Every structure is written in structure tokens, then in C-alpha cells.
PDB file of N, H, CA, C and O in Angstrom:
ATOM      1  N   UNK A   1       3.892  14.375  -1.551  1.00  0.00           N
ATOM      2  CA  UNK A   1       4.190  14.457  -0.067  1.00  0.00           C
ATOM      3  C   UNK A   1       5.572  14.314  -0.062  1.00  0.00           C
ATOM      4  O   UNK A   1       6.177  13.484  -0.741  1.00  0.00           O
ATOM      5  N   UNK A   2       6.177  15.274   0.849  1.00  0.00           N
ATOM      6  H   UNK A   2       5.686  15.948   1.401  1.00  0.00           H
ATOM      7  CA  UNK A   2       7.491  15.071   1.211  1.00  0.00           C
ATOM      8  C   UNK A   2       7.600  14.561   2.661  1.00  0.00           C
ATOM      9  O   UNK A   2       6.722  14.743   3.505  1.00  0.00           O
ATOM     10  N   UNK A   3       8.702  13.938   2.863  1.00  0.00           N
ATOM     11  H   UNK A   3       9.415  13.790   2.178  1.00  0.00           H
ATOM     12  CA  UNK A   3       9.026  13.446   4.369  1.00  0.00           C
ATOM     13  C   UNK A   3      10.428  13.720   4.683  1.00  0.00           C
ATOM     14  O   UNK A   3      11.348  13.170   4.077  1.00  0.00           O
ATOM     15  N   UNK A   4      10.603  14.585   5.647  1.00  0.00           N
ATOM     16  H   UNK A   4       9.856  15.032   6.139  1.00  0.00           H
ATOM     17  CA  UNK A   4      11.838  14.990   6.001  1.00  0.00           C
ATOM     18  C   UNK A   4      12.206  14.098   7.125  1.00  0.00           C
ATOM     19  O   UNK A   4      11.472  13.984   8.108  1.00  0.00           O
ATOM     20  N   UNK A   5      13.359  13.448   6.996  1.00  0.00           N
ATOM     21  H   UNK A   5      13.955  13.541   6.199  1.00  0.00           H
ATOM     22  CA  UNK A   5      13.944  12.327   7.859  1.00  0.00           C
ATOM     23  C   UNK A   5      15.335  12.446   8.177  1.00  0.00           C
ATOM     24  O   UNK A   5      16.047  13.201   7.515  1.00  0.00           O
ATOM     25  N   UNK A   6      15.830  11.712   9.212  1.00  0.00           N
ATOM     26  H   UNK A   6      15.251  11.099   9.750  1.00  0.00           H
ATOM     27  CA  UNK A   6      17.298  11.505   9.587  1.00  0.00           C
ATOM     28  C   UNK A   6      17.384  10.008   9.674  1.00  0.00           C
ATOM     29  O   UNK A   6      16.456   9.302  10.069  1.00  0.00           O
ATOM     30  N   UNK A   7      18.623   9.546   9.258  1.00  0.00           N
ATOM     31  H   UNK A   7      19.376  10.119   8.937  1.00  0.00           H
ATOM     32  CA  UNK A   7      18.952   8.277   9.271  1.00  0.00           C
ATOM     33  C   UNK A   7      18.950   7.545  10.661  1.00  0.00           C
ATOM     34  O   UNK A   7      18.802   6.327  10.766  1.00  0.00           O
ATOM     35  N   UNK A   8      19.129   8.396  11.708  1.00  0.00           N
ATOM     36  H   UNK A   8      19.249   9.385  11.623  1.00  0.00           H
ATOM     37  CA  UNK A   8      19.393   7.929  13.014  1.00  0.00           C
ATOM     38  C   UNK A   8      17.899   8.002  13.774  1.00  0.00           C
ATOM     39  O   UNK A   8      17.831   7.638  14.948  1.00  0.00           O
ATOM     40  N   UNK A   9      16.886   8.409  13.180  1.00  0.00           N
ATOM     41  H   UNK A   9      16.941   8.704  12.227  1.00  0.00           H
ATOM     42  CA  UNK A   9      15.526   8.575  13.845  1.00  0.00           C
ATOM     43  C   UNK A   9      14.682   7.353  13.606  1.00  0.00           C
ATOM     44  O   UNK A   9      14.353   6.984  12.479  1.00  0.00           O
ATOM     45  N   UNK A  10      14.359   6.763  14.688  1.00  0.00           N
ATOM     46  H   UNK A  10      14.626   7.063  15.604  1.00  0.00           H
ATOM     47  CA  UNK A  10      13.614   5.523  14.732  1.00  0.00           C
ATOM     48  C   UNK A  10      12.169   5.862  14.221  1.00  0.00           C
ATOM     49  O   UNK A  10      11.636   5.125  13.392  1.00  0.00           O
ATOM     50  N   UNK A  11      11.521   6.995  14.724  1.00  0.00           N
ATOM     51  H   UNK A  11      11.955   7.594  15.398  1.00  0.00           H
ATOM     52  CA  UNK A  11      10.262   7.323  14.279  1.00  0.00           C
ATOM     53  C   UNK A  11      10.182   7.537  12.883  1.00  0.00           C
ATOM     54  O   UNK A  11       9.148   7.213  12.298  1.00  0.00           O
ATOM     55  N   UNK A  12      11.236   8.094  12.202  1.00  0.00           N
ATOM     56  H   UNK A  12      12.075   8.356  12.678  1.00  0.00           H
ATOM     57  CA  UNK A  12      11.264   8.284  10.808  1.00  0.00           C
ATOM     58  C   UNK A  12      11.364   6.870  10.070  1.00  0.00           C
ATOM     59  O   UNK A  12      10.879   6.785   8.941  1.00  0.00           O
ATOM     60  N   UNK A  13      11.876   5.929  10.565  1.00  0.00           N
ATOM     61  H   UNK A  13      12.270   5.999  11.482  1.00  0.00           H
ATOM     62  CA  UNK A  13      11.917   4.714  10.063  1.00  0.00           C
ATOM     63  C   UNK A  13      10.591   3.946  10.083  1.00  0.00           C
ATOM     64  O   UNK A  13      10.248   3.326   9.076  1.00  0.00           O
ATOM     65  N   UNK A  14       9.833   3.961  11.183  1.00  0.00           N
ATOM     66  H   UNK A  14      10.111   4.464  12.000  1.00  0.00           H
ATOM     67  CA  UNK A  14       8.634   3.504  11.389  1.00  0.00           C
ATOM     68  C   UNK A  14       7.526   4.374  10.478  1.00  0.00           C
ATOM     69  O   UNK A  14       6.554   3.815   9.970  1.00  0.00           O
ATOM     70  N   UNK A  15       7.753   5.618  10.351  1.00  0.00           N
ATOM     71  H   UNK A  15       8.542   6.073  10.764  1.00  0.00           H
ATOM     72  CA  UNK A  15       6.818   6.296   9.422  1.00  0.00           C
ATOM     73  C   UNK A  15       7.014   5.848   8.011  1.00  0.00           C
ATOM     74  O   UNK A  15       6.045   5.635   7.282  1.00  0.00           O
ATOM     75  N   UNK A  16       8.214   5.704   7.624  1.00  0.00           N
ATOM     76  H   UNK A  16       9.001   5.877   8.216  1.00  0.00           H
ATOM     77  CA  UNK A  16       8.528   5.329   6.162  1.00  0.00           C
ATOM     78  C   UNK A  16       7.943   3.855   5.886  1.00  0.00           C
ATOM     79  O   UNK A  16       7.312   3.602   4.860  1.00  0.00           O
ATOM     80  N   UNK A  17       8.206   2.907   6.886  1.00  0.00           N
ATOM     81  H   UNK A  17       8.719   3.112   7.719  1.00  0.00           H
ATOM     82  CA  UNK A  17       7.569   1.567   6.694  1.00  0.00           C
ATOM     83  C   UNK A  17       6.067   1.673   6.712  1.00  0.00           C
ATOM     84  O   UNK A  17       5.466   0.967   5.902  1.00  0.00           O
ATOM     85  N   UNK A  18       5.353   2.472   7.536  1.00  0.00           N
ATOM     86  H   UNK A  18       5.841   3.045   8.194  1.00  0.00           H
ATOM     87  CA  UNK A  18       3.871   2.567   7.536  1.00  0.00           C
ATOM     88  C   UNK A  18       3.553   3.082   6.141  1.00  0.00           C
ATOM     89  O   UNK A  18       2.772   2.402   5.476  1.00  0.00           O
ATOM     90  N   UNK A  19       4.029   4.138   5.635  1.00  0.00           N
ATOM     91  H   UNK A  19       4.664   4.690   6.175  1.00  0.00           H
ATOM     92  CA  UNK A  19       3.821   4.690   4.296  1.00  0.00           C
ATOM     93  C   UNK A  19       3.658   3.650   3.335  1.00  0.00           C
ATOM     94  O   UNK A  19       2.647   3.373   2.690  1.00  0.00           O
ATOM     95  N   UNK A  20       4.954   3.024   3.318  1.00  0.00           N
ATOM     96  H   UNK A  20       5.775   3.249   3.842  1.00  0.00           H
ATOM     97  CA  UNK A  20       5.091   1.980   2.263  1.00  0.00           C
ATOM     98  C   UNK A  20       3.954   0.816   2.276  1.00  0.00           C
ATOM     99  O   UNK A  20       3.324   0.462   1.280  1.00  0.00           O
ATOM    100  N   UNK A  21       3.820   0.333   3.475  1.00  0.00           N
ATOM    101  H   UNK A  21       4.331   0.621   4.285  1.00  0.00           H
ATOM    102  CA  UNK A  21       2.677  -0.619   3.796  1.00  0.00           C
ATOM    103  C   UNK A  21       1.330  -0.212   3.369  1.00  0.00           C
ATOM    104  O   UNK A  21       0.526  -1.055   2.972  1.00  0.00           O
ATOM    105  N   UNK A  22       1.030   1.111   3.435  1.00  0.00           N
ATOM    106  H   UNK A  22       1.684   1.796   3.758  1.00  0.00           H
ATOM    107  CA  UNK A  22      -0.294   1.756   3.162  1.00  0.00           C
ATOM    108  C   UNK A  22      -0.356   2.003   1.496  1.00  0.00           C
ATOM    109  O   UNK A  22      -1.424   2.280   0.950  1.00  0.00           O
ATOM    110  N   UNK A  23       0.841   1.878   0.789  1.00  0.00           N
ATOM    111  H   UNK A  23       1.708   1.653   1.232  1.00  0.00           H
ATOM    112  CA  UNK A  23       0.912   2.225  -0.605  1.00  0.00           C
ATOM    113  C   UNK A  23       0.926   3.693  -0.830  1.00  0.00           C
ATOM    114  O   UNK A  23       0.446   4.187  -1.850  1.00  0.00           O
ATOM    115  N   UNK A  24       1.463   4.383   0.101  1.00  0.00           N
ATOM    116  H   UNK A  24       1.852   3.982   0.930  1.00  0.00           H
ATOM    117  CA  UNK A  24       1.357   5.922  -0.099  1.00  0.00           C
ATOM    118  C   UNK A  24       2.781   6.492  -0.610  1.00  0.00           C
ATOM    119  O   UNK A  24       3.833   6.357   0.016  1.00  0.00           O
ATOM    120  N   UNK A  25       2.654   7.090  -1.739  1.00  0.00           N
ATOM    121  H   UNK A  25       1.800   7.199  -2.248  1.00  0.00           H
ATOM    122  CA  UNK A  25       3.900   7.546  -2.336  1.00  0.00           C
ATOM    123  C   UNK A  25       4.442   8.752  -1.548  1.00  0.00           C
ATOM    124  O   UNK A  25       3.654   9.528  -1.008  1.00  0.00           O
ATOM    125  N   UNK A  26       5.762   8.920  -1.474  1.00  0.00           N
ATOM    126  H   UNK A  26       6.402   8.289  -1.913  1.00  0.00           H
ATOM    127  CA  UNK A  26       6.336  10.057  -0.746  1.00  0.00           C
ATOM    128  C   UNK A  26       7.741  10.188  -1.337  1.00  0.00           C
ATOM    129  O   UNK A  26       8.332   9.243  -1.859  1.00  0.00           O
ATOM    130  N   UNK A  27       8.238  11.436  -1.219  1.00  0.00           N
ATOM    131  H   UNK A  27       7.758  12.204  -0.795  1.00  0.00           H
ATOM    132  CA  UNK A  27       9.571  11.762  -1.459  1.00  0.00           C
ATOM    133  C   UNK A  27      10.259  11.960  -0.212  1.00  0.00           C
ATOM    134  O   UNK A  27       9.816  12.734   0.636  1.00  0.00           O
ATOM    135  N   UNK A  28      11.418  11.241  -0.036  1.00  0.00           N
ATOM    136  H   UNK A  28      11.779  10.611  -0.725  1.00  0.00           H
ATOM    137  CA  UNK A  28      12.140  11.337   1.244  1.00  0.00           C
ATOM    138  C   UNK A  28      13.133  12.551   1.062  1.00  0.00           C
ATOM    139  O   UNK A  28      13.656  12.812  -0.021  1.00  0.00           O
ATOM    140  N   UNK A  29      13.337  13.243   2.178  1.00  0.00           N
ATOM    141  H   UNK A  29      12.913  13.031   3.058  1.00  0.00           H
ATOM    142  CA  UNK A  29      14.400  14.241   2.181  1.00  0.00           C
ATOM    143  C   UNK A  29      15.089  14.024   3.490  1.00  0.00           C
ATOM    144  O   UNK A  29      14.524  14.168   4.574  1.00  0.00           O
ATOM    145  N   UNK A  30      16.491  13.626   3.318  1.00  0.00           N
ATOM    146  H   UNK A  30      16.950  13.509   2.437  1.00  0.00           H
ATOM    147  CA  UNK A  30      17.334  13.190   4.335  1.00  0.00           C
ATOM    148  C   UNK A  30      17.862  14.526   4.861  1.00  0.00           C
ATOM    149  O   UNK A  30      18.544  15.151   4.049  1.00  0.00           O
ATOM    150  N   UNK A  31      17.697  15.037   5.958  1.00  0.00           N
ATOM    151  H   UNK A  31      17.143  14.530   6.618  1.00  0.00           H
ATOM    152  CA  UNK A  31      18.119  16.317   6.535  1.00  0.00           C
ATOM    153  C   UNK A  31      19.372  16.344   6.842  1.00  0.00           C
ATOM    154  O   UNK A  31      19.927  17.428   7.021  1.00  0.00           O
ATOM    155  N   UNK A  32      20.039  15.176   6.957  1.00  0.00           N
ATOM    156  H   UNK A  32      19.589  14.295   6.811  1.00  0.00           H
ATOM    157  CA  UNK A  32      21.457  15.240   7.217  1.00  0.00           C
ATOM    158  C   UNK A  32      22.263  15.575   5.829  1.00  0.00           C
ATOM    159  O   UNK A  32      23.418  16.002   5.823  1.00  0.00           O
ATOM    160  N   UNK A  33      21.556  15.342   4.762  1.00  0.00           N
ATOM    161  H   UNK A  33      20.618  14.995   4.767  1.00  0.00           H
ATOM    162  CA  UNK A  33      22.234  15.605   3.476  1.00  0.00           C
ATOM    163  C   UNK A  33      21.738  16.978   2.989  1.00  0.00           C
ATOM    164  O   UNK A  33      22.554  17.840   2.663  1.00  0.00           O
ATOM    165  N   UNK A  34      20.429  17.190   2.936  1.00  0.00           N
ATOM    166  H   UNK A  34      19.766  16.490   3.201  1.00  0.00           H
ATOM    167  CA  UNK A  34      19.882  18.454   2.466  1.00  0.00           C
ATOM    168  C   UNK A  34      19.519  19.443   3.535  1.00  0.00           C
ATOM    169  O   UNK A  34      18.344  19.734   3.757  1.00  0.00           O
ATOM    170  N   UNK A  35      20.452  19.920   4.148  1.00  0.00           N
ATOM    171  H   UNK A  35      21.406  19.683   3.968  1.00  0.00           H
ATOM    172  CA  UNK A  35      20.048  20.828   5.274  1.00  0.00           C
ATOM    173  C   UNK A  35      19.501  22.176   5.008  1.00  0.00           C
ATOM    174  O   UNK A  35      18.927  22.798   5.902  1.00  0.00           O
ATOM    175  N   UNK A  36      19.659  22.670   3.775  1.00  0.00           N
ATOM    176  H   UNK A  36      20.125  22.164   3.049  1.00  0.00           H
ATOM    177  CA  UNK A  36      18.897  23.913   3.239  1.00  0.00           C
ATOM    178  C   UNK A  36      17.428  23.633   3.170  1.00  0.00           C
ATOM    179  O   UNK A  36      16.628  24.500   3.522  1.00  0.00           O
ATOM    180  N   UNK A  37      17.009  22.386   2.703  1.00  0.00           N
ATOM    181  H   UNK A  37      17.659  21.682   2.417  1.00  0.00           H
ATOM    182  CA  UNK A  37      15.665  22.185   2.658  1.00  0.00           C
ATOM    183  C   UNK A  37      15.038  21.980   4.073  1.00  0.00           C
ATOM    184  O   UNK A  37      13.853  22.227   4.297  1.00  0.00           O
ATOM    185  N   UNK A  38      15.924  21.504   5.030  1.00  0.00           N
ATOM    186  H   UNK A  38      16.887  21.303   4.848  1.00  0.00           H
ATOM    187  CA  UNK A  38      15.374  21.399   6.264  1.00  0.00           C
ATOM    188  C   UNK A  38      15.329  22.808   7.084  1.00  0.00           C
ATOM    189  O   UNK A  38      14.557  22.978   8.028  1.00  0.00           O
ATOM    190  N   UNK A  39      16.120  23.665   6.682  1.00  0.00           N
ATOM    191  H   UNK A  39      16.747  23.527   5.916  1.00  0.00           H
ATOM    192  CA  UNK A  39      16.119  25.016   7.302  1.00  0.00           C
ATOM    193  C   UNK A  39      14.963  25.695   6.801  1.00  0.00           C
ATOM    194  O   UNK A  39      14.444  26.459   7.616  1.00  0.00           O
ATOM    195  N   UNK A  40      14.356  25.609   5.537  1.00  0.00           N
ATOM    196  H   UNK A  40      14.777  24.989   4.875  1.00  0.00           H
ATOM    197  CA  UNK A  40      13.279  26.215   5.140  1.00  0.00           C
ATOM    198  C   UNK A  40      11.896  25.589   5.991  1.00  0.00           C
ATOM    199  O   UNK A  40      10.923  26.264   6.328  1.00  0.00           O
ATOM    200  N   UNK A  41      12.053  24.397   6.191  1.00  0.00           N
ATOM    201  H   UNK A  41      12.843  23.848   5.918  1.00  0.00           H
ATOM    202  CA  UNK A  41      10.931  23.918   6.926  1.00  0.00           C
ATOM    203  C   UNK A  41      10.898  24.452   8.346  1.00  0.00           C
ATOM    204  O   UNK A  41       9.858  24.892   8.838  1.00  0.00           O
ATOM    205  N   UNK A  42      11.928  24.411   8.925  1.00  0.00           N
ATOM    206  H   UNK A  42      12.772  24.054   8.525  1.00  0.00           H
ATOM    207  CA  UNK A  42      12.214  24.898  10.238  1.00  0.00           C
ATOM    208  C   UNK A  42      11.659  26.529  10.438  1.00  0.00           C
ATOM    209  O   UNK A  42      11.085  27.011  11.415  1.00  0.00           O
ATOM    210  N   UNK A  43      11.989  27.085   9.344  1.00  0.00           N
ATOM    211  H   UNK A  43      12.456  26.694   8.550  1.00  0.00           H
ATOM    212  CA  UNK A  43      11.524  28.514   9.297  1.00  0.00           C
ATOM    213  C   UNK A  43      10.109  28.689   9.192  1.00  0.00           C
ATOM    214  O   UNK A  43       9.536  29.648   9.710  1.00  0.00           O
ATOM    215  N   UNK A  44       9.459  27.697   8.466  1.00  0.00           N
ATOM    216  H   UNK A  44       9.924  26.918   8.045  1.00  0.00           H
ATOM    217  CA  UNK A  44       7.921  27.741   8.283  1.00  0.00           C
ATOM    218  C   UNK A  44       7.214  27.102   9.556  1.00  0.00           C
ATOM    219  O   UNK A  44       6.109  27.538   9.879  1.00  0.00           O
ATOM    220  N   UNK A  45       7.770  26.156  10.238  1.00  0.00           N
ATOM    221  H   UNK A  45       8.668  25.802   9.975  1.00  0.00           H
ATOM    222  CA  UNK A  45       7.136  25.375  11.260  1.00  0.00           C
ATOM    223  C   UNK A  45       7.556  25.851  12.700  1.00  0.00           C
ATOM    224  O   UNK A  45       6.859  25.675  13.700  1.00  0.00           O
ATOM    225  N   UNK A  46       8.749  26.458  12.683  1.00  0.00           N
ATOM    226  H   UNK A  46       9.315  26.601  11.871  1.00  0.00           H
ATOM    227  CA  UNK A  46       9.392  26.853  13.987  1.00  0.00           C
ATOM    228  C   UNK A  46       9.576  25.779  14.848  1.00  0.00           C
ATOM    229  O   UNK A  46       9.556  25.992  16.061  1.00  0.00           O
ATOM    230  N   UNK A  47       9.778  24.505  14.354  1.00  0.00           N
ATOM    231  H   UNK A  47       9.795  24.332  13.369  1.00  0.00           H
ATOM    232  CA  UNK A  47      10.109  23.213  14.934  1.00  0.00           C
ATOM    233  C   UNK A  47      11.440  22.587  14.237  1.00  0.00           C
ATOM    234  O   UNK A  47      11.642  22.677  13.026  1.00  0.00           O
ATOM    235  N   UNK A  48      12.255  21.992  15.075  1.00  0.00           N
ATOM    236  H   UNK A  48      12.091  21.918  16.059  1.00  0.00           H
ATOM    237  CA  UNK A  48      13.437  21.361  14.611  1.00  0.00           C
ATOM    238  C   UNK A  48      13.253  19.784  14.926  1.00  0.00           C
ATOM    239  O   UNK A  48      14.053  19.190  15.649  1.00  0.00           O
ATOM    240  N   UNK A  49      12.202  19.188  14.361  1.00  0.00           N
ATOM    241  H   UNK A  49      11.552  19.671  13.774  1.00  0.00           H
ATOM    242  CA  UNK A  49      11.944  17.753  14.725  1.00  0.00           C
ATOM    243  C   UNK A  49      11.631  17.068  13.458  1.00  0.00           C
ATOM    244  O   UNK A  49      10.916  17.566  12.589  1.00  0.00           O
ATOM    245  N   UNK A  50      12.270  15.737  13.368  1.00  0.00           N
ATOM    246  H   UNK A  50      12.851  15.332  14.074  1.00  0.00           H
ATOM    247  CA  UNK A  50      11.907  14.798  12.249  1.00  0.00           C
ATOM    248  C   UNK A  50      11.241  13.644  12.870  1.00  0.00           C
ATOM    249  O   UNK A  50      11.553  13.363  14.027  1.00  0.00           O
ATOM    250  N   UNK A  51      10.405  12.971  12.277  1.00  0.00           N
ATOM    251  H   UNK A  51      10.152  13.199  11.337  1.00  0.00           H
ATOM    252  CA  UNK A  51       9.935  13.247  10.905  1.00  0.00           C
ATOM    253  C   UNK A  51       9.002  14.509  10.849  1.00  0.00           C
ATOM    254  O   UNK A  51       8.257  14.850  11.768  1.00  0.00           O
ATOM    255  N   UNK A  52       9.133  15.106   9.740  1.00  0.00           N
ATOM    256  H   UNK A  52       9.738  14.829   8.993  1.00  0.00           H
ATOM    257  CA  UNK A  52       8.133  16.074   9.398  1.00  0.00           C
ATOM    258  C   UNK A  52       7.561  15.849   7.982  1.00  0.00           C
ATOM    259  O   UNK A  52       8.251  15.647   6.983  1.00  0.00           O
ATOM    260  N   UNK A  53       6.369  15.901   8.016  1.00  0.00           N
ATOM    261  H   UNK A  53       5.809  16.065   8.828  1.00  0.00           H
ATOM    262  CA  UNK A  53       5.622  15.445   6.690  1.00  0.00           C
ATOM    263  C   UNK A  53       5.016  16.678   6.093  1.00  0.00           C
ATOM    264  O   UNK A  53       4.337  17.454   6.766  1.00  0.00           O
ATOM    265  N   UNK A  54       5.293  16.861   4.715  1.00  0.00           N
ATOM    266  H   UNK A  54       5.844  16.231   4.169  1.00  0.00           H
ATOM    267  CA  UNK A  54       4.757  18.154   4.085  1.00  0.00           C
ATOM    268  C   UNK A  54       3.708  17.488   3.019  1.00  0.00           C
ATOM    269  O   UNK A  54       3.994  16.563   2.259  1.00  0.00           O
ATOM    270  N   UNK A  55       2.505  18.103   3.107  1.00  0.00           N
ATOM    271  H   UNK A  55       2.273  18.854   3.725  1.00  0.00           H
ATOM    272  CA  UNK A  55       1.404  17.731   2.119  1.00  0.00           C
ATOM    273  C   UNK A  55       0.770  19.046   1.758  1.00  0.00           C
ATOM    274  O   UNK A  55       0.122  19.747   2.535  1.00  0.00           O
ATOM    275  N   UNK A  56       1.020  19.299   0.523  1.00  0.00           N
ATOM    276  H   UNK A  56       1.547  18.729  -0.109  1.00  0.00           H
ATOM    277  CA  UNK A  56       0.370  20.678  -0.050  1.00  0.00           C
ATOM    278  C   UNK A  56       0.663  21.853   0.883  1.00  0.00           C
ATOM    279  O   UNK A  56      -0.186  22.582   1.396  1.00  0.00           O
ATOM    280  N   UNK A  57       2.063  21.933   1.033  1.00  0.00           N
ATOM    281  H   UNK A  57       2.753  21.341   0.616  1.00  0.00           H
ATOM    282  CA  UNK A  57       2.586  23.063   1.907  1.00  0.00           C
ATOM    283  C   UNK A  57       1.996  23.167   3.224  1.00  0.00           C
ATOM    284  O   UNK A  57       2.091  24.275   3.752  1.00  0.00           O
ATOM    285  N   UNK A  58       1.365  22.185   3.916  1.00  0.00           N
ATOM    286  H   UNK A  58       1.288  21.284   3.488  1.00  0.00           H
ATOM    287  CA  UNK A  58       1.041  22.101   5.018  1.00  0.00           C
ATOM    288  C   UNK A  58       1.913  21.027   5.872  1.00  0.00           C
ATOM    289  O   UNK A  58       2.277  19.984   5.329  1.00  0.00           O
ATOM    290  N   UNK A  59       2.220  21.298   7.156  1.00  0.00           N
ATOM    291  H   UNK A  59       1.925  22.146   7.597  1.00  0.00           H
ATOM    292  CA  UNK A  59       3.263  20.528   7.803  1.00  0.00           C
ATOM    293  C   UNK A  59       2.660  19.670   8.974  1.00  0.00           C
ATOM    294  O   UNK A  59       1.808  20.166   9.710  1.00  0.00           O
ATOM    295  N   UNK A  60       3.081  18.449   9.137  1.00  0.00           N
ATOM    296  H   UNK A  60       3.774  18.046   8.539  1.00  0.00           H
ATOM    297  CA  UNK A  60       2.784  17.588  10.282  1.00  0.00           C
ATOM    298  C   UNK A  60       4.029  17.245  10.961  1.00  0.00           C
ATOM    299  O   UNK A  60       4.891  16.627  10.336  1.00  0.00           O
ATOM    300  N   UNK A  61       4.214  17.592  12.209  1.00  0.00           N
ATOM    301  H   UNK A  61       3.514  18.094  12.716  1.00  0.00           H
ATOM    302  CA  UNK A  61       5.377  17.240  12.975  1.00  0.00           C
ATOM    303  C   UNK A  61       5.160  16.023  13.632  1.00  0.00           C
ATOM    304  O   UNK A  61       4.199  15.846  14.381  1.00  0.00           O
ATOM    305  N   UNK A  62       6.125  15.059  13.354  1.00  0.00           N
ATOM    306  H   UNK A  62       6.906  15.202  12.745  1.00  0.00           H
ATOM    307  CA  UNK A  62       6.044  13.763  14.043  1.00  0.00           C
ATOM    308  C   UNK A  62       5.240  12.742  13.233  1.00  0.00           C
ATOM    309  O   UNK A  62       4.658  13.014  12.182  1.00  0.00           O
ATOM    310  N   UNK A  63       5.261  11.662  13.762  1.00  0.00           N
ATOM    311  H   UNK A  63       5.733  11.441  14.615  1.00  0.00           H
ATOM    312  CA  UNK A  63       4.431  10.429  13.001  1.00  0.00           C
ATOM    313  C   UNK A  63       3.102  10.416  13.622  1.00  0.00           C
ATOM    314  O   UNK A  63       2.904   9.878  14.712  1.00  0.00           O
ATOM    315  N   UNK A  64       2.146  11.031  12.906  1.00  0.00           N
ATOM    316  H   UNK A  64       2.306  11.468  12.021  1.00  0.00           H
ATOM    317  CA  UNK A  64       0.741  11.183  13.404  1.00  0.00           C
ATOM    318  C   UNK A  64      -0.147  10.601  12.243  1.00  0.00           C
ATOM    319  O   UNK A  64      -0.547  11.277  11.296  1.00  0.00           O
ATOM    320  N   UNK A  65      -0.416   9.207  12.441  1.00  0.00           N
ATOM    321  H   UNK A  65      -0.090   8.658  13.211  1.00  0.00           H
ATOM    322  CA  UNK A  65      -1.181   8.536  11.355  1.00  0.00           C
ATOM    323  C   UNK A  65      -2.551   9.255  10.989  1.00  0.00           C
ATOM    324  O   UNK A  65      -2.869   9.375   9.806  1.00  0.00           O
ATOM    325  N   UNK A  66      -3.253   9.668  11.877  1.00  0.00           N
ATOM    326  H   UNK A  66      -2.995   9.571  12.838  1.00  0.00           H
ATOM    327  CA  UNK A  66      -4.666  10.224  11.774  1.00  0.00           C
ATOM    328  C   UNK A  66      -4.543  11.529  10.908  1.00  0.00           C
ATOM    329  O   UNK A  66      -5.182  11.737   9.877  1.00  0.00           O
ATOM    330  N   UNK A  67      -3.635  12.369  11.475  1.00  0.00           N
ATOM    331  H   UNK A  67      -3.116  12.200  12.313  1.00  0.00           H
ATOM    332  CA  UNK A  67      -3.300  13.675  10.771  1.00  0.00           C
ATOM    333  C   UNK A  67      -2.885  13.502   9.266  1.00  0.00           C
ATOM    334  O   UNK A  67      -3.363  14.225   8.391  1.00  0.00           O
ATOM    335  N   UNK A  68      -1.971  12.508   9.007  1.00  0.00           N
ATOM    336  H   UNK A  68      -1.583  11.921   9.718  1.00  0.00           H
ATOM    337  CA  UNK A  68      -1.581  12.297   7.695  1.00  0.00           C
ATOM    338  C   UNK A  68      -2.686  11.720   6.763  1.00  0.00           C
ATOM    339  O   UNK A  68      -2.905  12.192   5.647  1.00  0.00           O
ATOM    340  N   UNK A  69      -3.274  10.812   7.220  1.00  0.00           N
ATOM    341  H   UNK A  69      -3.096  10.428   8.126  1.00  0.00           H
ATOM    342  CA  UNK A  69      -4.500  10.332   6.417  1.00  0.00           C
ATOM    343  C   UNK A  69      -5.412  11.383   6.183  1.00  0.00           C
ATOM    344  O   UNK A  69      -5.875  11.506   5.049  1.00  0.00           O
ATOM    345  N   UNK A  70      -5.787  12.267   7.207  1.00  0.00           N
ATOM    346  H   UNK A  70      -5.411  12.168   8.129  1.00  0.00           H
ATOM    347  CA  UNK A  70      -6.736  13.221   6.991  1.00  0.00           C
ATOM    348  C   UNK A  70      -6.161  14.201   5.857  1.00  0.00           C
ATOM    349  O   UNK A  70      -6.882  14.477   4.899  1.00  0.00           O
ATOM    350  N   UNK A  71      -4.984  14.678   5.952  1.00  0.00           N
ATOM    351  H   UNK A  71      -4.398  14.453   6.731  1.00  0.00           H
ATOM    352  CA  UNK A  71      -4.367  15.686   4.910  1.00  0.00           C
ATOM    353  C   UNK A  71      -4.339  15.020   3.650  1.00  0.00           C
ATOM    354  O   UNK A  71      -4.590  15.705   2.658  1.00  0.00           O
ATOM    355  N   UNK A  72      -4.078  13.810   3.506  1.00  0.00           N
ATOM    356  H   UNK A  72      -3.874  13.254   4.311  1.00  0.00           H
ATOM    357  CA  UNK A  72      -4.197  12.956   2.302  1.00  0.00           C
ATOM    358  C   UNK A  72      -5.526  13.199   1.542  1.00  0.00           C
ATOM    359  O   UNK A  72      -5.651  13.675   0.414  1.00  0.00           O
ATOM    360  N   UNK A  73      -6.552  12.747   2.442  1.00  0.00           N
ATOM    361  H   UNK A  73      -6.451  12.360   3.358  1.00  0.00           H
ATOM    362  CA  UNK A  73      -7.998  12.606   2.119  1.00  0.00           C
ATOM    363  C   UNK A  73      -8.323  14.122   1.591  1.00  0.00           C
ATOM    364  O   UNK A  73      -8.928  14.212   0.523  1.00  0.00           O
ATOM    365  N   UNK A  74      -8.003  15.152   2.190  1.00  0.00           N
ATOM    366  H   UNK A  74      -7.512  15.078   3.058  1.00  0.00           H
ATOM    367  CA  UNK A  74      -8.372  16.485   1.880  1.00  0.00           C
ATOM    368  C   UNK A  74      -7.641  16.985   0.661  1.00  0.00           C
ATOM    369  O   UNK A  74      -8.121  17.899  -0.009  1.00  0.00           O
ATOM    370  N   UNK A  75      -6.517  16.425   0.359  1.00  0.00           N
ATOM    371  H   UNK A  75      -6.127  15.683   0.904  1.00  0.00           H
ATOM    372  CA  UNK A  75      -5.812  16.848  -0.767  1.00  0.00           C
ATOM    373  C   UNK A  75      -6.256  16.209  -2.132  1.00  0.00           C
ATOM    374  O   UNK A  75      -5.987  16.747  -3.207  1.00  0.00           O
ATOM    375  N   UNK A  76      -6.874  15.159  -2.039  1.00  0.00           N
ATOM    376  H   UNK A  76      -7.093  14.722  -1.166  1.00  0.00           H
ATOM    377  CA  UNK A  76      -7.431  14.406  -3.240  1.00  0.00           C
ATOM    378  C   UNK A  76      -8.694  14.908  -3.802  1.00  0.00           C
ATOM    379  O   UNK A  76      -9.202  14.350  -4.774  1.00  0.00           O
TER     380      UNK A  76
END
């Protein structure tokens, strides 16, 4: 799972805290540093919002616990 974040995004911080508390492994991609990676996500999703979660090449825009857990369950 990849999580696209920005240092100034409070929703991103909440998402990362929640993922860690649930023991869910993720790779964080800071869009302020890796703008190319974020550009690819924007091209695929047509959204310029963080956090964006990528699970098995599917994207969840924003911090949506239910959708994230559902995608994780389906990917196992």
C-alpha cells in the first residue's frame, strides 16, 4: 500500500497515525518531494488531493477507513 501525503496535511497525519495503530504497513510518498509520483496519481484519478491511498493500483481519495479496510481485505 502506498500513501501519498503532504507535511502540512492534517488529514494525512491522522491517516498515518490510524494505519500505524492498526498495524497496517504502508509506504509513504511525500508529494512535496516526489512530485512526479503525485503527477502520475493525479493523471489516473483526476484528483489533486491528499491523502491518496493506493492499494493494488486502485485509489482511495481522502481518509476513508471503511474503504481502506475493504480494499485491504479484498487484496488478501
